[in-house]
Structure formats: structure tokens, C-alpha cells
N, C-alpha and C positions, 0 to 999 in steps of 0.2 A: 473395483479399485476406486477410491475417492480421495479428495484432498481437503484440508482444512480451509483453504482459500476457496470460497464459493464460486470464484470465477474459473477455477480449474475443476473439471469433471470429465470423466471418461466419455460420456455421451457427446460432449462438445467436440472432442477430438475425433471420435468415431464418425460423427456426422460430417466432419470436414474432410475426412480422408479421400484422397483421390490419387491413385497410383500413377496417373498420367502426368502429374505435375512433379516439379522438383521436390525432394523430400525435406521435411523439417529436420534440422540438426541441432545438437546441443550447442555447438560453437556459434552457429547462426543465431540461436536464441540469445546467447550471451551478448553477442555483438549488438543485436537489436535493443536489448535491455540497456546497455550502456549508452547507446545513442539516445534513447528516450530519456534516460537519466540526465544526459547532457542538456537536452532541450528543457527539461524540468528546471535544471539549475539556471539556465539562461533566462527563462521566464521569471524565476525567483529573483535574480539579480536586477532585472528590469523593474519589477514591481517594488523591490526593496528601495531602489533609487527614487521611485515615484509613488511611495506608499501613501502619502497624504492625498494625492490626486486619485489614485486607484481605489482607496478605501471606500469611496462613495459608490463604486461600481462592483464591490466585492461580491454581493449577493447575485447580481446578474451573471458575473463571470463564473461563480461557483455553480449556479444552476445550469448554465450552458455547458460547462465542463462535465457535469454529472449526466446531462442528456447525451452528450457525445459518448460518455462511458457506456451508457445503456445501449446505445446504437451499436457499439463495438461488440458488446456481449451477445446481442441477438442477431447481429449481422457480421460474423467474423471475417468474411471476405473483405470488409471495409477497413479492417485493422491496419493494413499498410498505409492507408491514407489518413485515417482518423486517430490512430494511436499517437502520432506526433502532435496532432492538435490537442489531444487530451493531455499529454505530458506537458506541453507548453502552458495550457490553461491551468493545470494543477500547479505549475510553478508560479504563475501569477498570483494565485490564491495564497500559496505558502509564503511568498515574499511579503505580502501585506500582514499576514498573521505573525510571521517571524519578526518583522519590523516593530509590531506592537509589543511583542515580548522583549525585544532588545531595548526598547525605550524604558522598560521597567527594570530589567536585570541585565547588567553589562556582561557581555561574553557568553550569554546563555545559548545563543543561536549556534555559535561555533562548537560549543560543547555538545549540543543536541545532534548536530551533523556528524561530528566525530564519533559519538556513541552509536548512532544509527549505522554508519558504515562499518564500524568495528563489529557490531552485532551481526550484520550481514555476512561479513567475511568469516567470522567465527562459526556461524551456522553452516556456511559453505564448507569450511574445514571439517566440522563435525560430521557433515553428510558424506564428504569424500572419504574420510578416514573410517567411516562406519562406527565411530565412537558411540553415537546414539543411533541405534538401528531403527529404521522406519517400519514398525510393525503394524498390523491391523489394529491392535489396541491403541497405539499412539495416534493413528489416523482417526479412529472413532472419537477418542478423547479430545483431540485438538479441534476436530470438526464440530463437536457438540459445544465446546467452549466458544468457538468463533461464532456459531449461530446464536448462542445466548447473548454474547456481546453485541452482535448486530441488532438483535431484538431490543436490547436495552437502549442502544443509540436511537433506534426508530421510535420507540415509545417516548423517549425523552424529547426528541425533536417535535413530535406531535404535541406533547404537553406544553413545551415552550412556545409553540405557535399559538396556543390558547392562553398564554400568559401565566402558566404554572411554572414556578421555579423548581428546577431539579438541583438539589443540594450538591450533588457530586461535582458538577461542573464549576461551581463557584467556591468550593470548600478546599481548605488546606489542612483538614484534620488528618490524624493518623490513619483513620479508616479509609479516607479518600486516597491517601498516598498508597496504602496497601492495595486497594483495588486497582489503582493506576499501575502499580508494579506487576500485578497479575495480568492485566491487559497487555502490558509490554511483553511479558513472557509468552503469552498466547500468540501475539503477533510474530515474535521471533521464531516460535516453533512452526508457524505457518511456512517459514522459509524451508525447513526440512522437508515438509510434505510437498511443497512446490518443486524443489529440486528433484525429489524422488519421482514425482509425476512426470516432469519434463524428461527426465532420464528414461523412464519407462516408455514414454511416447516416441522418443527419438531412437531407442534401441530395439523396441519390440513391435512398434507400429509405424507404418509409413504414412505420415501426416503431410499435408501440403505445405509449401513454403510460407504461405501467408500466416500460418499458425505460429511462426516465430514471432511475428509482430503481436499476435494475440497473447502469447505467453509473456513477452516482454512487457506488454501493457499490464498484465495481471501482476507481475512482479513489482512493477512501479506502484500499483495500488497498495501492495503490502508494505513497500518501503515508505510511502507517504504516511500510511496509517501508523507505522512504528515511529517515524519521526515526530508526528504530531503528539503521540502519547508520551514520548520521551521529553518533548518540549514542555508539555503540560506538567509532567512529573517534576522536571527541574524548576519550573515556575513555582510549583507548590512548595518544594523544599526551600527555595530561596525566600519565599514569602514568610517562612517560619523563623528565619534568622533574625 
């Protein structure tokens, strides 16, 4: 069993299993996820209010947040302590980015937040109602697409560090918008796989309680990814008006 979100994999949960601890539950995971989301929002509100000041520190904050994320991935027992730090740091970064978009396009941030949350709950409904069944074919397809997008991001980052311009990130062409929509769709379908995997781990496997924080952290990663892609998409569409 695998998930399109690279932070979710069966080995991660199997390695963490310890039947002497309290068990991971679906409700507990949901609670942790919403708590982390709240911290992310608080961080975003703080950096939004002080965007001009924090803009100069955006790269250090982003790098530190990314390091914390990697520590969580490779040290899952640290998730209860570090996942809140990651969520708050991610919020600080998102606040600065959102403020920059808001300065150019009025109302775009509210639209992006609303669409992101709407997509999240739609995908949750689709999973719960089994309207879109999570089959092995779907898992393989979304996993492959997510990996391809991650590779594209990584290669683009390396190229930009060496001064090479990647047209996609600065373009508002129809092709860029189309690619952006596809990436948003892949991010959205990751929710289906994530819900399925968490459901399997809480109903078929006894995982330790701290994995609720790890799962919440992973879902926040997907939420942030989707929000940024929707924000970018809305920015492109607005720039063509």
C-alpha cells in the first residue's frame, strides 16, 4: 500500500508501531490536523501584519521550516514537538507570500483560502461517500504524478539558484495556466490517498499516538501545497485581465 503524498508510506507507519502505547485514531488525527492548521493561520496573520519587516527574513524562515520538516520525516517521534513549530513557520512564510499577492490583486488571498478549504472538504466528502474509490490504479497514478511534480520543482529550484530563468513560474500563458490546473488537481487527489491511508492505519494497524501528529503534519504539507498552487493560478488568471 502506498500514498501519493511522499510523506505517507506504509513503512513509516510500520516502523513506528508500538502496541504498548496509546493507539493512533482517525479522530485524533483530525484534531491534530486542525490544531496545526490553526497554528499555521496564526503564523500567517502575524506575518501578514508585519510583511514588510519579515520579507527580509523570508528565506531563513523558509529554510529553517524546511529543515524542521525533514527532521519530522526522519524522526517521527519528534512530531508532537516539532509539527507545531513547522506549522507556525509555514504560516509565517505563507503570510509574506500572501501579502505580496494581495498587494497586486485585491481579494485574491480570501479566494485562494476559500477554494483550498472547499477542495479539502469536497475531497473528504468524496472519500467518505466512496464516489471516487481509492484503487491501486489511482494510487499508482497520483503517486507518479506527484513524484514528477516534485522532480520538476527540485530541478527548477536548482536552475534558479544558478541564475537560469524557469518560464513556468513567471508566465501567465495559457500553457502555464493549464499546467497549474493539473498540479492543483494532483494536489487535490493526494487528499483522497491520504485519507485512505490514515483510515487504513487507524482501522487495520495499531500505530502509536504520536503518529497522529505526523499524519497531521503531512496533511498540512498537502494543504499548503494546494493553497500556493491555487494562489499562483488565481494570480495568473488575474494578470491576464
